[in-house]
C-alpha positions as YAML, in Angstrom:
chain: A
units: angstrom
residues:
- id: 1
  name: MET
  ca: [32.74, -10.75, 30.06]
- id: 2
  name: ASP
  ca: [35.92, -10.80, 28.72]
- id: 3
  name: VAL
  ca: [37.17, -8.67, 26.65]
- id: 4
  name: TRP
  ca: [40.79, -9.02, 24.47]
- id: 5
  name: HIS
  ca: [42.61, -6.18, 22.03]
- id: 6
  name: THR
  ca: [44.77, -8.29, 20.08]
- id: 7
  name: LYS
  ca: [47.21, -6.75, 17.46]
- id: 8
  name: VAL
  ca: [46.50, -9.77, 14.50]
- id: 9
  name: ALA
  ca: [44.33, -13.04, 14.63]
- id: 10
  name: THR
  ca: [46.10, -15.87, 12.59]
- id: 11
  name: THR
  ca: [44.01, -16.64, 8.65]
- id: 12
  name: SER
  ca: [45.50, -19.95, 8.85]
- id: 13
  name: ASN
  ca: [46.78, -23.05, 10.38]
- id: 14
  name: ILE
  ca: [50.53, -21.96, 11.63]
- id: 15
  name: ALA
  ca: [52.14, -26.22, 10.52]
- id: 16
  name: ASN
  ca: [54.48, -25.68, 13.63]
- id: 17
  name: LEU
  ca: [53.41, -23.18, 17.00]
- id: 18
  name: ASN
  ca: [57.00, -23.73, 18.60]
- id: 19
  name: ALA
  ca: [58.17, -21.74, 15.98]
- id: 20
  name: ALA
  ca: [59.59, -18.14, 15.89]
- id: 21
  name: VAL
  ca: [57.12, -15.74, 13.69]
- id: 22
  name: THR
  ca: [57.54, -12.23, 12.53]
- id: 23
  name: THR
  ca: [54.09, -11.40, 10.65]
- id: 24
  name: ILE
  ca: [50.52, -12.64, 10.57]
- id: 25
  name: ASP
  ca: [47.96, -11.29, 8.78]
- id: 26
  name: GLY
  ca: [50.37, -8.90, 6.68]
- id: 27
  name: VAL
  ca: [51.41, -7.29, 9.90]
- id: 28
  name: SER
  ca: [54.53, -7.65, 11.78]
- id: 29
  name: VAL
  ca: [54.34, -8.27, 15.82]
- id: 30
  name: GLY
  ca: [57.49, -8.96, 17.79]
- id: 31
  name: TRP
  ca: [57.88, -9.29, 22.20]
- id: 32
  name: GLY
  ca: [54.56, -8.86, 23.59]
- id: 33
  name: ASP
  ca: [52.29, -8.58, 21.16]
- id: 34
  name: LEU
  ca: [48.61, -10.84, 22.06]
- id: 35
  name: VAL
  ca: [47.68, -12.40, 19.43]
- id: 36
  name: LEU
  ca: [44.31, -14.72, 18.51]
- id: 37
  name: VAL
  ca: [44.78, -17.76, 17.13]
- id: 38
  name: ARG
  ca: [41.78, -19.25, 15.24]
- id: 39
  name: ALA
  ca: [42.57, -21.45, 12.28]
- id: 40
  name: GLN
  ca: [44.69, -24.20, 13.76]
- id: 41
  name: ASN
  ca: [43.41, -27.93, 12.14]
- id: 42
  name: VAL
  ca: [43.18, -29.22, 15.79]
- id: 43
  name: ALA
  ca: [40.83, -26.57, 17.53]
- id: 44
  name: SER
  ca: [42.54, -27.11, 21.03]
- id: 45
  name: GLU
  ca: [45.50, -25.32, 19.26]
- id: 46
  name: ASN
  ca: [43.32, -22.22, 19.47]
- id: 47
  name: GLY
  ca: [43.40, -19.47, 21.71]
- id: 48
  name: ILE
  ca: [45.17, -15.94, 22.43]
- id: 49
  name: PHE
  ca: [48.99, -15.88, 22.85]
- id: 50
  name: ARG
  ca: [51.74, -14.10, 23.55]
- id: 51
  name: VAL
  ca: [54.83, -13.52, 21.21]
- id: 52
  name: ASN
  ca: [57.79, -14.33, 23.87]
- id: 53
  name: SER
  ca: [61.35, -12.53, 23.56]
- id: 54
  name: SER
  ca: [62.39, -15.03, 21.06]
- id: 55
  name: GLY
  ca: [59.11, -14.68, 18.65]
- id: 56
  name: VAL
  ca: [57.62, -18.08, 19.70]
- id: 57
  name: LEU
  ca: [53.93, -17.36, 20.47]
- id: 58
  name: THR
  ca: [53.62, -18.73, 24.03]
- id: 59
  name: ARG
  ca: [50.09, -19.31, 25.01]
- id: 60
  name: VAL
  ca: [48.00, -16.46, 27.62]
- id: 61
  name: ALA
  ca: [46.99, -19.16, 30.09]
- id: 62
  name: ASP
  ca: [43.31, -16.98, 31.34]
- id: 63
  name: ALA
  ca: [42.49, -17.25, 27.22]
- id: 64
  name: THR
  ca: [41.02, -20.36, 26.32]
- id: 65
  name: GLY
  ca: [38.02, -21.90, 26.31]
- id: 66
  name: ALA
  ca: [35.41, -20.07, 28.42]
- id: 67
  name: HIS
  ca: [36.94, -17.03, 28.31]
- id: 68
  name: LEU
  ca: [37.21, -17.33, 24.75]
- id: 69
  name: THR
  ca: [33.76, -17.79, 23.62]
- id: 70
  name: ALA
  ca: [31.55, -15.62, 26.50]
- id: 71
  name: GLY
  ca: [33.83, -12.47, 25.49]
- id: 72
  name: VAL
  ca: [34.68, -9.71, 22.89]
- id: 73
  name: ILE
  ca: [38.41, -9.92, 21.01]
- id: 74
  name: HIS
  ca: [38.61, -7.37, 19.24]
- id: 75
  name: VAL
  ca: [41.78, -7.74, 16.20]
- id: 76
  name: ASN
  ca: [43.26, -4.39, 16.14]
- id: 77
  name: MET
  ca: [45.74, -4.84, 12.91]
- id: 78
  name: GLY
  ca: [45.31, -7.08, 9.89]
- id: 79
  name: SER
  ca: [44.93, -6.93, 5.86]
- id: 80
  name: GLN
  ca: [42.34, -9.40, 6.53]
- id: 81
  name: LEU
  ca: [41.16, -8.94, 9.47]
- id: 82
  name: GLY
  ca: [42.45, -5.83, 11.02]
- id: 83
  name: ARG
  ca: [39.43, -3.42, 12.40]
- id: 84
  name: HIS
  ca: [37.21, -7.15, 13.56]
- id: 85
  name: LYS
  ca: [35.90, -8.11, 16.49]
- id: 86
  name: THR
  ca: [34.55, -11.59, 17.31]
- id: 87
  name: ASN
  ca: [32.45, -13.05, 19.99]
- id: 88
  name: ASN
  ca: [33.10, -16.28, 19.27]
- id: 89
  name: GLY
  ca: [36.52, -16.53, 17.29]
- id: 90
  name: THR
  ca: [35.21, -17.89, 14.02]
- id: 91
  name: ALA
  ca: [32.56, -14.45, 13.24]
- id: 92
  name: PHE
  ca: [34.04, -11.41, 12.70]
- id: 93
  name: ASN
  ca: [32.19, -8.26, 12.46]
- id: 94
  name: LYS
  ca: [34.07, -5.55, 10.70]
- id: 95
  name: LEU
  ca: [34.36, -2.95, 13.92]
...
C-alpha cells in the first residue's frame, strides 16, 4: 500500500493547471511541496502533484490511478482539509 504525505489538498477546481500557484486551502506552497489535486471538474486531472521551481504543479508520475485508490494520503495543512487522511481521494477523515 502506498502512503503519501502531502502539504495541502485542493478544495475546488483549478482552472489552469499550467499556471503558477502560491496558495492552496489557505496555505502558501512553494518548490518541492506535494499537493493533492482532488477537486478537478475532469476527474483524470486529479492526482498528486509537486510544485516545480516556477510554481507550477507537475504531476508525480507514480501517484495516479491505482496508486492513489489503493493507498492512503495524509494532508498535513490547510484551513479545510489540513490534518486529514483519505483512502480514495474524496472521503476525508480527521486525524
